[in-house]
PyMOL Python script that loads the backbone (N, CA, C, O; Angstrom):
from pymol import cmd

cmd.read_pdbstr("""\
ATOM      1  N   UNK A   1       0.850  -1.167   0.000  1.00  0.00           N
ATOM      2  CA  UNK A   1       0.000   0.000   0.000  1.00  0.00           C
ATOM      3  C   UNK A   1       0.896   1.229   0.000  1.00  0.00           C
ATOM      4  O   UNK A   1       1.935   1.261   0.659  1.00  0.00           O
ATOM      5  N   UNK A   2       0.486   2.211  -0.730  1.00  0.00           N
ATOM      6  CA  UNK A   2       1.207   3.486  -0.798  1.00  0.00           C
ATOM      7  C   UNK A   2       0.435   4.539  -0.003  1.00  0.00           C
ATOM      8  O   UNK A   2      -0.760   4.741  -0.219  1.00  0.00           O
ATOM      9  N   UNK A   3       1.116   5.190   0.898  1.00  0.00           N
ATOM     10  CA  UNK A   3       0.497   6.230   1.703  1.00  0.00           C
ATOM     11  C   UNK A   3       0.841   7.604   1.146  1.00  0.00           C
ATOM     12  O   UNK A   3       1.876   7.781   0.504  1.00  0.00           O
ATOM     13  N   UNK A   4      -0.034   8.577   1.397  1.00  0.00           N
ATOM     14  CA  UNK A   4       0.202   9.939   0.942  1.00  0.00           C
ATOM     15  C   UNK A   4       1.138  10.676   1.879  1.00  0.00           C
ATOM     16  O   UNK A   4       1.696  10.083   2.802  1.00  0.00           O
ATOM     17  N   UNK A   5       1.311  11.951   1.646  1.00  0.00           N
ATOM     18  CA  UNK A   5       2.213  12.748   2.468  1.00  0.00           C
ATOM     19  C   UNK A   5       1.714  12.879   3.909  1.00  0.00           C
ATOM     20  O   UNK A   5       0.515  12.789   4.174  1.00  0.00           O
ATOM     21  N   UNK A   6       2.647  13.092   4.826  1.00  0.00           N
ATOM     22  CA  UNK A   6       2.289  13.354   6.223  1.00  0.00           C
ATOM     23  C   UNK A   6       1.888  14.813   6.369  1.00  0.00           C
ATOM     24  O   UNK A   6       2.504  15.702   5.781  1.00  0.00           O
ATOM     25  N   UNK A   7       0.859  15.045   7.153  1.00  0.00           N
ATOM     26  CA  UNK A   7       0.415  16.409   7.423  1.00  0.00           C
ATOM     27  C   UNK A   7       0.245  16.586   8.927  1.00  0.00           C
ATOM     28  O   UNK A   7       0.076  15.616   9.665  1.00  0.00           O
ATOM     29  N   UNK A   8       0.293  17.824   9.363  1.00  0.00           N
ATOM     30  CA  UNK A   8       0.159  18.111  10.790  1.00  0.00           C
ATOM     31  C   UNK A   8      -1.109  18.894  11.123  1.00  0.00           C
ATOM     32  O   UNK A   8      -1.539  18.913  12.276  1.00  0.00           O
ATOM     33  N   UNK A   9      -1.701  19.527  10.138  1.00  0.00           N
ATOM     34  CA  UNK A   9      -2.902  20.330  10.396  1.00  0.00           C
ATOM     35  C   UNK A   9      -3.969  20.003   9.357  1.00  0.00           C
ATOM     36  O   UNK A   9      -3.685  19.405   8.319  1.00  0.00           O
ATOM     37  N   UNK A  10      -5.176  20.399   9.652  1.00  0.00           N
ATOM     38  CA  UNK A  10      -6.263  20.185   8.707  1.00  0.00           C
ATOM     39  C   UNK A  10      -6.046  21.015   7.450  1.00  0.00           C
ATOM     40  O   UNK A  10      -6.367  20.567   6.350  1.00  0.00           O
ATOM     41  N   UNK A  11      -5.509  22.212   7.599  1.00  0.00           N
ATOM     42  CA  UNK A  11      -5.225  23.038   6.422  1.00  0.00           C
ATOM     43  C   UNK A  11      -4.196  22.351   5.521  1.00  0.00           C
ATOM     44  O   UNK A  11      -4.330  22.379   4.298  1.00  0.00           O
ATOM     45  N   UNK A  12      -3.175  21.736   6.114  1.00  0.00           N
ATOM     46  CA  UNK A  12      -2.189  21.000   5.318  1.00  0.00           C
ATOM     47  C   UNK A  12      -2.836  19.821   4.607  1.00  0.00           C
ATOM     48  O   UNK A  12      -2.518  19.538   3.451  1.00  0.00           O
ATOM     49  N   UNK A  13      -3.744  19.131   5.295  1.00  0.00           N
ATOM     50  CA  UNK A  13      -4.450  18.007   4.671  1.00  0.00           C
ATOM     51  C   UNK A  13      -5.208  18.480   3.439  1.00  0.00           C
ATOM     52  O   UNK A  13      -5.128  17.858   2.380  1.00  0.00           O
ATOM     53  N   UNK A  14      -5.938  19.569   3.573  1.00  0.00           N
ATOM     54  CA  UNK A  14      -6.713  20.073   2.451  1.00  0.00           C
ATOM     55  C   UNK A  14      -5.812  20.515   1.304  1.00  0.00           C
ATOM     56  O   UNK A  14      -6.178  20.369   0.138  1.00  0.00           O
ATOM     57  N   UNK A  15      -4.645  21.051   1.623  1.00  0.00           N
ATOM     58  CA  UNK A  15      -3.694  21.446   0.573  1.00  0.00           C
ATOM     59  C   UNK A  15      -3.198  20.237  -0.218  1.00  0.00           C
ATOM     60  O   UNK A  15      -3.109  20.302  -1.444  1.00  0.00           O
ATOM     61  N   UNK A  16      -2.870  19.127   0.468  1.00  0.00           N
ATOM     62  CA  UNK A  16      -2.380  17.960  -0.280  1.00  0.00           C
ATOM     63  C   UNK A  16      -3.511  17.309  -1.071  1.00  0.00           C
ATOM     64  O   UNK A  16      -3.273  16.747  -2.140  1.00  0.00           O
ATOM     65  N   UNK A  17      -4.729  17.377  -0.560  1.00  0.00           N
ATOM     66  CA  UNK A  17      -5.873  16.870  -1.326  1.00  0.00           C
ATOM     67  C   UNK A  17      -6.072  17.737  -2.563  1.00  0.00           C
ATOM     68  O   UNK A  17      -6.245  17.217  -3.665  1.00  0.00           O
ATOM     69  N   UNK A  18      -6.049  19.053  -2.386  1.00  0.00           N
ATOM     70  CA  UNK A  18      -6.229  19.978  -3.512  1.00  0.00           C
ATOM     71  C   UNK A  18      -5.128  19.806  -4.558  1.00  0.00           C
ATOM     72  O   UNK A  18      -5.366  20.018  -5.747  1.00  0.00           O
ATOM     73  N   UNK A  19      -3.935  19.425  -4.128  1.00  0.00           N
ATOM     74  CA  UNK A  19      -2.806  19.238  -5.048  1.00  0.00           C
ATOM     75  C   UNK A  19      -2.830  17.867  -5.727  1.00  0.00           C
ATOM     76  O   UNK A  19      -1.974  17.567  -6.558  1.00  0.00           O
ATOM     77  N   UNK A  20      -3.818  17.036  -5.368  1.00  0.00           N
ATOM     78  CA  UNK A  20      -3.919  15.718  -5.984  1.00  0.00           C
ATOM     79  C   UNK A  20      -2.966  14.683  -5.406  1.00  0.00           C
ATOM     80  O   UNK A  20      -2.753  13.633  -6.013  1.00  0.00           O
ATOM     81  N   UNK A  21      -2.393  14.962  -4.245  1.00  0.00           N
ATOM     82  CA  UNK A  21      -1.450  14.049  -3.624  1.00  0.00           C
ATOM     83  C   UNK A  21      -2.103  13.059  -2.679  1.00  0.00           C
ATOM     84  O   UNK A  21      -1.455  12.109  -2.238  1.00  0.00           O
ATOM     85  N   UNK A  22      -3.373  13.261  -2.359  1.00  0.00           N
ATOM     86  CA  UNK A  22      -4.062  12.388  -1.404  1.00  0.00           C
ATOM     87  C   UNK A  22      -5.563  12.556  -1.516  1.00  0.00           C
ATOM     88  O   UNK A  22      -6.050  13.533  -2.084  1.00  0.00           O
ATOM     89  N   UNK A  23      -6.279  11.611  -0.980  1.00  0.00           N
ATOM     90  CA  UNK A  23      -7.707  11.731  -0.705  1.00  0.00           C
ATOM     91  C   UNK A  23      -7.861  11.437   0.783  1.00  0.00           C
ATOM     92  O   UNK A  23      -6.971  10.843   1.393  1.00  0.00           O
ATOM     93  N   UNK A  24      -8.969  11.842   1.365  1.00  0.00           N
ATOM     94  CA  UNK A  24      -9.132  11.650   2.802  1.00  0.00           C
ATOM     95  C   UNK A  24     -10.603  11.499   3.158  1.00  0.00           C
ATOM     96  O   UNK A  24     -11.483  12.045   2.492  1.00  0.00           O
ATOM     97  N   UNK A  25     -10.844  10.759   4.202  1.00  0.00           N
ATOM     98  CA  UNK A  25     -12.181  10.701   4.806  1.00  0.00           C
ATOM     99  C   UNK A  25     -12.075  11.494   6.093  1.00  0.00           C
ATOM    100  O   UNK A  25     -11.193  11.234   6.911  1.00  0.00           O
ATOM    101  N   UNK A  26     -12.955  12.449   6.281  1.00  0.00           N
ATOM    102  CA  UNK A  26     -12.909  13.313   7.458  1.00  0.00           C
ATOM    103  C   UNK A  26     -14.266  13.330   8.143  1.00  0.00           C
ATOM    104  O   UNK A  26     -15.264  12.863   7.596  1.00  0.00           O
ATOM    105  N   UNK A  27     -14.281  13.874   9.338  1.00  0.00           N
ATOM    106  CA  UNK A  27     -15.540  14.089  10.029  1.00  0.00           C
ATOM    107  C   UNK A  27     -16.314  15.211   9.365  1.00  0.00           C
ATOM    108  O   UNK A  27     -15.735  16.063   8.692  1.00  0.00           O
ATOM    109  N   UNK A  28     -17.610  15.208   9.555  1.00  0.00           N
ATOM    110  CA  UNK A  28     -18.472  16.215   8.942  1.00  0.00           C
ATOM    111  C   UNK A  28     -18.079  17.632   9.361  1.00  0.00           C
ATOM    112  O   UNK A  28     -18.275  18.584   8.605  1.00  0.00           O
ATOM    113  N   UNK A  29     -17.526  17.766  10.561  1.00  0.00           N
ATOM    114  CA  UNK A  29     -17.141  19.090  11.037  1.00  0.00           C
ATOM    115  C   UNK A  29     -16.106  19.750  10.133  1.00  0.00           C
ATOM    116  O   UNK A  29     -16.053  20.977  10.051  1.00  0.00           O
ATOM    117  N   UNK A  30     -15.277  18.948   9.448  1.00  0.00           N
ATOM    118  CA  UNK A  30     -14.250  19.522   8.583  1.00  0.00           C
ATOM    119  C   UNK A  30     -14.911  20.254   7.424  1.00  0.00           C
ATOM    120  O   UNK A  30     -14.525  21.376   7.096  1.00  0.00           O
ATOM    121  N   UNK A  31     -15.887  19.638   6.813  1.00  0.00           N
ATOM    122  CA  UNK A  31     -16.590  20.275   5.700  1.00  0.00           C
ATOM    123  C   UNK A  31     -17.325  21.536   6.155  1.00  0.00           C
ATOM    124  O   UNK A  31     -17.502  22.471   5.374  1.00  0.00           O
ATOM    125  N   UNK A  32     -17.748  21.559   7.406  1.00  0.00           N
ATOM    126  CA  UNK A  32     -18.474  22.716   7.926  1.00  0.00           C
ATOM    127  C   UNK A  32     -17.537  23.825   8.400  1.00  0.00           C
ATOM    128  O   UNK A  32     -17.936  24.987   8.466  1.00  0.00           O
ATOM    129  N   UNK A  33     -16.293  23.473   8.730  1.00  0.00           N
ATOM    130  CA  UNK A  33     -15.391  24.426   9.362  1.00  0.00           C
ATOM    131  C   UNK A  33     -14.235  24.901   8.492  1.00  0.00           C
ATOM    132  O   UNK A  33     -13.654  25.953   8.757  1.00  0.00           O
ATOM    133  N   UNK A  34     -13.901  24.149   7.470  1.00  0.00           N
ATOM    134  CA  UNK A  34     -12.738  24.481   6.646  1.00  0.00           C
ATOM    135  C   UNK A  34     -13.164  24.682   5.206  1.00  0.00           C
ATOM    136  O   UNK A  34     -14.117  24.061   4.735  1.00  0.00           O
ATOM    137  N   UNK A  35     -12.447  25.558   4.508  1.00  0.00           N
ATOM    138  CA  UNK A  35     -12.730  25.804   3.100  1.00  0.00           C
ATOM    139  C   UNK A  35     -11.440  25.730   2.304  1.00  0.00           C
ATOM    140  O   UNK A  35     -10.396  26.217   2.739  1.00  0.00           O
ATOM    141  N   UNK A  36     -11.524  25.122   1.146  1.00  0.00           N
ATOM    142  CA  UNK A  36     -10.427  25.123   0.183  1.00  0.00           C
ATOM    143  C   UNK A  36     -11.079  24.997  -1.185  1.00  0.00           C
ATOM    144  O   UNK A  36     -11.773  24.012  -1.437  1.00  0.00           O
ATOM    145  N   UNK A  37     -10.882  25.954  -2.068  1.00  0.00           N
ATOM    146  CA  UNK A  37     -11.563  25.923  -3.359  1.00  0.00           C
ATOM    147  C   UNK A  37     -11.202  24.712  -4.222  1.00  0.00           C
ATOM    148  O   UNK A  37     -11.924  24.399  -5.168  1.00  0.00           O
ATOM    149  N   UNK A  38     -10.107  24.032  -3.916  1.00  0.00           N
ATOM    150  CA  UNK A  38      -9.711  22.879  -4.706  1.00  0.00           C
ATOM    151  C   UNK A  38     -10.182  21.552  -4.158  1.00  0.00           C
ATOM    152  O   UNK A  38      -9.798  20.497  -4.663  1.00  0.00           O
ATOM    153  N   UNK A  39     -11.027  21.593  -3.110  1.00  0.00           N
ATOM    154  CA  UNK A  39     -11.460  20.358  -2.442  1.00  0.00           C
ATOM    155  C   UNK A  39     -12.973  20.253  -2.483  1.00  0.00           C
ATOM    156  O   UNK A  39     -13.681  21.220  -2.200  1.00  0.00           O
ATOM    157  N   UNK A  40     -13.465  19.064  -2.840  1.00  0.00           N
ATOM    158  CA  UNK A  40     -14.908  18.779  -2.798  1.00  0.00           C
ATOM    159  C   UNK A  40     -15.174  17.834  -1.632  1.00  0.00           C
ATOM    160  O   UNK A  40     -14.512  16.804  -1.497  1.00  0.00           O
ATOM    161  N   UNK A  41     -16.145  18.187  -0.791  1.00  0.00           N
ATOM    162  CA  UNK A  41     -16.574  17.328   0.307  1.00  0.00           C
ATOM    163  C   UNK A  41     -17.854  16.621  -0.130  1.00  0.00           C
ATOM    164  O   UNK A  41     -18.850  17.274  -0.442  1.00  0.00           O
ATOM    165  N   UNK A  42     -17.831  15.308  -0.152  1.00  0.00           N
ATOM    166  CA  UNK A  42     -19.000  14.519  -0.536  1.00  0.00           C
ATOM    167  C   UNK A  42     -19.446  13.732   0.689  1.00  0.00           C
ATOM    168  O   UNK A  42     -18.700  12.877   1.166  1.00  0.00           O
ATOM    169  N   UNK A  43     -20.653  13.998   1.217  1.00  0.00           N
ATOM    170  CA  UNK A  43     -21.114  13.278   2.405  1.00  0.00           C
ATOM    171  C   UNK A  43     -21.188  11.768   2.157  1.00  0.00           C
ATOM    172  O   UNK A  43     -21.604  11.322   1.087  1.00  0.00           O
ATOM    173  N   UNK A  44     -20.784  11.005   3.146  1.00  0.00           N
ATOM    174  CA  UNK A  44     -20.898   9.541   3.117  1.00  0.00           C
ATOM    175  C   UNK A  44     -21.959   9.207   4.160  1.00  0.00           C
ATOM    176  O   UNK A  44     -21.690   9.212   5.361  1.00  0.00           O
ATOM    177  N   UNK A  45     -23.163   8.917   3.686  1.00  0.00           N
ATOM    178  CA  UNK A  45     -24.293   8.748   4.598  1.00  0.00           C
ATOM    179  C   UNK A  45     -24.606   7.302   4.962  1.00  0.00           C
ATOM    180  O   UNK A  45     -25.311   7.057   5.941  1.00  0.00           O
ATOM    181  N   UNK A  46     -24.101   6.344   4.201  1.00  0.00           N
ATOM    182  CA  UNK A  46     -24.537   4.960   4.420  1.00  0.00           C
ATOM    183  C   UNK A  46     -23.548   4.133   5.234  1.00  0.00           C
ATOM    184  O   UNK A  46     -23.408   2.932   5.004  1.00  0.00           O
ATOM    185  N   UNK A  47     -22.864   4.766   6.183  1.00  0.00           N
ATOM    186  CA  UNK A  47     -21.963   4.059   7.094  1.00  0.00           C
ATOM    187  C   UNK A  47     -22.365   4.396   8.524  1.00  0.00           C
ATOM    188  O   UNK A  47     -22.945   5.452   8.777  1.00  0.00           O
ATOM    189  N   UNK A  48     -22.060   3.502   9.457  1.00  0.00           N
ATOM    190  CA  UNK A  48     -22.416   3.782  10.858  1.00  0.00           C
ATOM    191  C   UNK A  48     -21.665   4.999  11.395  1.00  0.00           C
ATOM    192  O   UNK A  48     -20.609   5.367  10.881  1.00  0.00           O
ATOM    193  N   UNK A  49     -22.221   5.610  12.425  1.00  0.00           N
ATOM    194  CA  UNK A  49     -21.565   6.731  13.087  1.00  0.00           C
ATOM    195  C   UNK A  49     -20.228   6.282  13.658  1.00  0.00           C
ATOM    196  O   UNK A  49     -20.019   5.102  13.938  1.00  0.00           O
ATOM    197  N   UNK A  50     -19.353   7.220  13.820  1.00  0.00           N
ATOM    198  CA  UNK A  50     -18.031   6.952  14.383  1.00  0.00           C
ATOM    199  C   UNK A  50     -17.969   7.524  15.795  1.00  0.00           C
ATOM    200  O   UNK A  50     -18.044   8.742  15.963  1.00  0.00           O
ATOM    201  N   UNK A  51     -17.834   6.683  16.808  1.00  0.00           N
ATOM    202  CA  UNK A  51     -17.744   7.212  18.173  1.00  0.00           C
ATOM    203  C   UNK A  51     -16.477   8.046  18.351  1.00  0.00           C
ATOM    204  O   UNK A  51     -15.444   7.768  17.742  1.00  0.00           O
ATOM    205  N   UNK A  52     -16.574   9.056  19.183  1.00  0.00           N
ATOM    206  CA  UNK A  52     -15.439   9.921  19.506  1.00  0.00           C
ATOM    207  C   UNK A  52     -15.140   9.845  20.986  1.00  0.00           C
ATOM    208  O   UNK A  52     -16.016   9.507  21.783  1.00  0.00           O
ATOM    209  N   UNK A  53     -13.932  10.153  21.356  1.00  0.00           N
ATOM    210  CA  UNK A  53     -13.539  10.184  22.764  1.00  0.00           C
ATOM    211  C   UNK A  53     -12.800  11.484  23.062  1.00  0.00           C
ATOM    212  O   UNK A  53     -12.067  12.003  22.220  1.00  0.00           O
ATOM    213  N   UNK A  54     -12.999  11.993  24.257  1.00  0.00           N
ATOM    214  CA  UNK A  54     -12.206  13.112  24.747  1.00  0.00           C
ATOM    215  C   UNK A  54     -10.922  12.527  25.311  1.00  0.00           C
ATOM    216  O   UNK A  54     -10.964  11.600  26.119  1.00  0.00           O
ATOM    217  N   UNK A  55      -9.804  13.051  24.899  1.00  0.00           N
ATOM    218  CA  UNK A  55      -8.508  12.534  25.324  1.00  0.00           C
ATOM    219  C   UNK A  55      -7.777  13.617  26.109  1.00  0.00           C
ATOM    220  O   UNK A  55      -7.428  14.661  25.557  1.00  0.00           O
ATOM    221  N   UNK A  56      -7.543  13.367  27.403  1.00  0.00           N
ATOM    222  CA  UNK A  56      -6.822  14.305  28.255  1.00  0.00           C
ATOM    223  C   UNK A  56      -5.774  13.544  29.062  1.00  0.00           C
ATOM    224  O   UNK A  56      -5.827  12.317  29.153  1.00  0.00           O
ATOM    225  N   UNK A  57      -4.827  14.269  29.644  1.00  0.00           N
ATOM    226  CA  UNK A  57      -3.859  13.626  30.539  1.00  0.00           C
ATOM    227  C   UNK A  57      -4.573  13.127  31.786  1.00  0.00           C
ATOM    228  O   UNK A  57      -5.436  13.819  32.327  1.00  0.00           O
ATOM    229  N   UNK A  58      -4.217  11.926  32.247  1.00  0.00           N
ATOM    230  CA  UNK A  58      -4.807  11.393  33.480  1.00  0.00           C
ATOM    231  C   UNK A  58      -4.604  12.332  34.653  1.00  0.00           C
ATOM    232  O   UNK A  58      -5.505  12.515  35.472  1.00  0.00           O
ATOM    233  N   UNK A  59      -3.425  12.927  34.734  1.00  0.00           N
ATOM    234  CA  UNK A  59      -3.064  13.738  35.897  1.00  0.00           C
ATOM    235  C   UNK A  59      -3.522  15.194  35.799  1.00  0.00           C
ATOM    236  O   UNK A  59      -3.238  15.979  36.704  1.00  0.00           O
ATOM    237  N   UNK A  60      -4.217  15.574  34.740  1.00  0.00           N
ATOM    238  CA  UNK A  60      -4.630  16.968  34.576  1.00  0.00           C
ATOM    239  C   UNK A  60      -5.783  17.270  35.525  1.00  0.00           C
ATOM    240  O   UNK A  60      -6.858  16.681  35.415  1.00  0.00           O
ATOM    241  N   UNK A  61      -5.555  18.184  36.449  1.00  0.00           N
ATOM    242  CA  UNK A  61      -6.580  18.538  37.435  1.00  0.00           C
ATOM    243  C   UNK A  61      -7.062  19.976  37.276  1.00  0.00           C
ATOM    244  O   UNK A  61      -7.713  20.514  38.172  1.00  0.00           O
ATOM    245  N   UNK A  62      -6.749  20.598  36.144  1.00  0.00           N
ATOM    246  CA  UNK A  62      -7.193  21.989  35.954  1.00  0.00           C
ATOM    247  C   UNK A  62      -8.715  22.051  35.954  1.00  0.00           C
ATOM    248  O   UNK A  62      -9.387  21.095  35.566  1.00  0.00           O
ATOM    249  N   UNK A  63      -9.239  23.166  36.387  1.00  0.00           N
ATOM    250  CA  UNK A  63     -10.696  23.312  36.462  1.00  0.00           C
ATOM    251  C   UNK A  63     -11.330  23.251  35.074  1.00  0.00           C
ATOM    252  O   UNK A  63     -12.446  22.753  34.929  1.00  0.00           O
ATOM    253  N   UNK A  64     -10.635  23.749  34.059  1.00  0.00           N
ATOM    254  CA  UNK A  64     -11.175  23.729  32.695  1.00  0.00           C
ATOM    255  C   UNK A  64     -11.320  22.286  32.207  1.00  0.00           C
ATOM    256  O   UNK A  64     -12.360  21.919  31.659  1.00  0.00           O
ATOM    257  N   UNK A  65     -10.283  21.465  32.405  1.00  0.00           N
ATOM    258  CA  UNK A  65     -10.342  20.066  31.965  1.00  0.00           C
ATOM    259  C   UNK A  65     -11.365  19.293  32.779  1.00  0.00           C
ATOM    260  O   UNK A  65     -12.103  18.475  32.229  1.00  0.00           O
ATOM    261  N   UNK A  66     -11.420  19.537  34.076  1.00  0.00           N
ATOM    262  CA  UNK A  66     -12.409  18.861  34.927  1.00  0.00           C
ATOM    263  C   UNK A  66     -13.818  19.168  34.452  1.00  0.00           C
ATOM    264  O   UNK A  66     -14.654  18.269  34.356  1.00  0.00           O
ATOM    265  N   UNK A  67     -14.084  20.433  34.156  1.00  0.00           N
ATOM    266  CA  UNK A  67     -15.421  20.823  33.683  1.00  0.00           C
ATOM    267  C   UNK A  67     -15.703  20.241  32.299  1.00  0.00           C
ATOM    268  O   UNK A  67     -16.825  19.816  32.025  1.00  0.00           O
ATOM    269  N   UNK A  68     -14.708  20.220  31.436  1.00  0.00           N
ATOM    270  CA  UNK A  68     -14.885  19.627  30.116  1.00  0.00           C
ATOM    271  C   UNK A  68     -15.223  18.143  30.232  1.00  0.00           C
ATOM    272  O   UNK A  68     -16.126  17.659  29.550  1.00  0.00           O
ATOM    273  N   UNK A  69     -14.503  17.419  31.090  1.00  0.00           N
ATOM    274  CA  UNK A  69     -14.807  15.997  31.303  1.00  0.00           C
ATOM    275  C   UNK A  69     -16.241  15.811  31.789  1.00  0.00           C
ATOM    276  O   UNK A  69     -16.952  14.926  31.313  1.00  0.00           O
ATOM    277  N   UNK A  70     -16.663  16.644  32.733  1.00  0.00           N
ATOM    278  CA  UNK A  70     -18.047  16.559  33.251  1.00  0.00           C
ATOM    279  C   UNK A  70     -19.069  16.815  32.144  1.00  0.00           C
ATOM    280  O   UNK A  70     -20.068  16.104  32.035  1.00  0.00           O
ATOM    281  N   UNK A  71     -18.811  17.839  31.323  1.00  0.00           N
ATOM    282  CA  UNK A  71     -19.750  18.176  30.245  1.00  0.00           C
ATOM    283  C   UNK A  71     -19.858  17.040  29.238  1.00  0.00           C
ATOM    284  O   UNK A  71     -20.957  16.708  28.795  1.00  0.00           O
ATOM    285  N   UNK A  72     -18.731  16.444  28.875  1.00  0.00           N
ATOM    286  CA  UNK A  72     -18.755  15.329  27.923  1.00  0.00           C
ATOM    287  C   UNK A  72     -19.490  14.138  28.529  1.00  0.00           C
ATOM    288  O   UNK A  72     -20.320  13.517  27.866  1.00  0.00           O
ATOM    289  N   UNK A  73     -19.190  13.819  29.785  1.00  0.00           N
ATOM    290  CA  UNK A  73     -19.866  12.693  30.444  1.00  0.00           C
ATOM    291  C   UNK A  73     -21.370  12.936  30.530  1.00  0.00           C
ATOM    292  O   UNK A  73     -22.159  12.018  30.303  1.00  0.00           O
ATOM    293  N   UNK A  74     -21.774  14.165  30.858  1.00  0.00           N
ATOM    294  CA  UNK A  74     -23.204  14.478  30.948  1.00  0.00           C
ATOM    295  C   UNK A  74     -23.881  14.385  29.591  1.00  0.00           C
ATOM    296  O   UNK A  74     -25.005  13.893  29.498  1.00  0.00           O
ATOM    297  N   UNK A  75     -23.217  14.849  28.534  1.00  0.00           N
ATOM    298  CA  UNK A  75     -23.832  14.775  27.205  1.00  0.00           C
ATOM    299  C   UNK A  75     -23.942  13.324  26.750  1.00  0.00           C
ATOM    300  O   UNK A  75     -24.886  12.970  26.043  1.00  0.00           O
ATOM    301  N   UNK A  76     -23.004  12.494  27.140  1.00  0.00           N
ATOM    302  CA  UNK A  76     -23.070  11.072  26.798  1.00  0.00           C
ATOM    303  C   UNK A  76     -24.256  10.423  27.490  1.00  0.00           C
ATOM    304  O   UNK A  76     -24.994   9.656  26.872  1.00  0.00           O
ATOM    305  N   UNK A  77     -24.445  10.725  28.770  1.00  0.00           N
ATOM    306  CA  UNK A  77     -25.595  10.153  29.507  1.00  0.00           C
ATOM    307  C   UNK A  77     -26.905  10.640  28.905  1.00  0.00           C
ATOM    308  O   UNK A  77     -27.858   9.868  28.796  1.00  0.00           O
ATOM    309  N   UNK A  78     -26.967  11.913  28.510  1.00  0.00           N
ATOM    310  CA  UNK A  78     -28.182  12.469  27.901  1.00  0.00           C
ATOM    311  C   UNK A  78     -28.477  11.769  26.579  1.00  0.00           C
ATOM    312  O   UNK A  78     -29.627  11.418  26.316  1.00  0.00           O
ATOM    313  N   UNK A  79     -27.466  11.560  25.744  1.00  0.00           N
ATOM    314  CA  UNK A  79     -27.645  10.892  24.454  1.00  0.00           C
ATOM    315  C   UNK A  79     -28.083   9.450  24.654  1.00  0.00           C
ATOM    316  O   UNK A  79     -28.951   8.967  23.928  1.00  0.00           O
ATOM    317  N   UNK A  80     -27.499   8.753  25.622  1.00  0.00           N
ATOM    318  CA  UNK A  80     -27.878   7.362  25.887  1.00  0.00           C
ATOM    319  C   UNK A  80     -29.328   7.262  26.328  1.00  0.00           C
ATOM    320  O   UNK A  80     -30.004   6.289  25.996  1.00  0.00           O
ATOM    321  N   UNK A  81     -29.824   8.254  27.074  1.00  0.00           N
ATOM    322  CA  UNK A  81     -31.211   8.210  27.538  1.00  0.00           C
ATOM    323  C   UNK A  81     -32.191   8.457  26.396  1.00  0.00           C
ATOM    324  O   UNK A  81     -33.355   8.069  26.491  1.00  0.00           O
ATOM    325  N   UNK A  82     -31.737   9.100  25.312  1.00  0.00           N
ATOM    326  CA  UNK A  82     -32.599   9.353  24.157  1.00  0.00           C
ATOM    327  C   UNK A  82     -32.563   8.233  23.128  1.00  0.00           C
ATOM    328  O   UNK A  82     -33.414   8.180  22.240  1.00  0.00           O
ATOM    329  N   UNK A  83     -31.580   7.334  23.239  1.00  0.00           N
ATOM    330  CA  UNK A  83     -31.425   6.264  22.259  1.00  0.00           C
ATOM    331  C   UNK A  83     -32.311   5.092  22.656  1.00  0.00           C
ATOM    332  O   UNK A  83     -32.177   4.576  23.766  1.00  0.00           O
ATOM    333  N   UNK A  84     -33.225   4.652  21.769  1.00  0.00           N
ATOM    334  CA  UNK A  84     -34.082   3.518  22.111  1.00  0.00           C
ATOM    335  C   UNK A  84     -33.269   2.243  22.335  1.00  0.00           C
ATOM    336  O   UNK A  84     -32.270   2.003  21.657  1.00  0.00           O
ATOM    337  N   UNK A  85     -33.706   1.446  23.279  1.00  0.00           N
ATOM    338  CA  UNK A  85     -33.021   0.176  23.548  1.00  0.00           C
ATOM    339  C   UNK A  85     -33.219  -0.774  22.373  1.00  0.00           C
ATOM    340  O   UNK A  85     -34.289  -0.812  21.765  1.00  0.00           O
ATOM    341  N   UNK A  86     -32.185  -1.532  22.063  1.00  0.00           N
ATOM    342  CA  UNK A  86     -32.281  -2.526  21.003  1.00  0.00           C
ATOM    343  C   UNK A  86     -32.777  -3.842  21.579  1.00  0.00           C
ATOM    344  O   UNK A  86     -32.328  -4.272  22.641  1.00  0.00           O
ATOM    345  N   UNK A  87     -33.672  -4.458  20.898  1.00  0.00           N
ATOM    346  CA  UNK A  87     -34.203  -5.751  21.336  1.00  0.00           C
ATOM    347  C   UNK A  87     -33.722  -6.825  20.386  1.00  0.00           C
ATOM    348  O   UNK A  87     -33.760  -6.657  19.167  1.00  0.00           O
ATOM    349  N   UNK A  88     -33.264  -7.939  20.958  1.00  0.00           N
ATOM    350  CA  UNK A  88     -32.771  -9.038  20.109  1.00  0.00           C
ATOM    351  C   UNK A  88     -33.896  -9.927  19.662  1.00  0.00           C
ATOM    352  O   UNK A  88     -33.667 -10.900  18.944  1.00  0.00           O
TER     353      UNK A  88
END
""", "prot")
cmd.dss("prot")
cmd.show_as("cartoon", "prot")
cmd.util.cbc("prot")
cmd.orient("prot")
């Protein structure tokens, strides 16, 4: 398998795609947040959702990170309560 160029930012990714050096699958937020006239975003609707995780240092005790962890955990519980149970 041949891999494309390494990139460090989303803007760099879009530049290599626009230059024809790569293609990429991204989250929907990229199409909503980034623009590049040489890139076309085509929604892929027939695949399952991709779970995301918040990644922080275990030892981080800052109030901002603590509150962010709480907000993510609360939104997860709220989403789970809205999702119908699956029956086998």
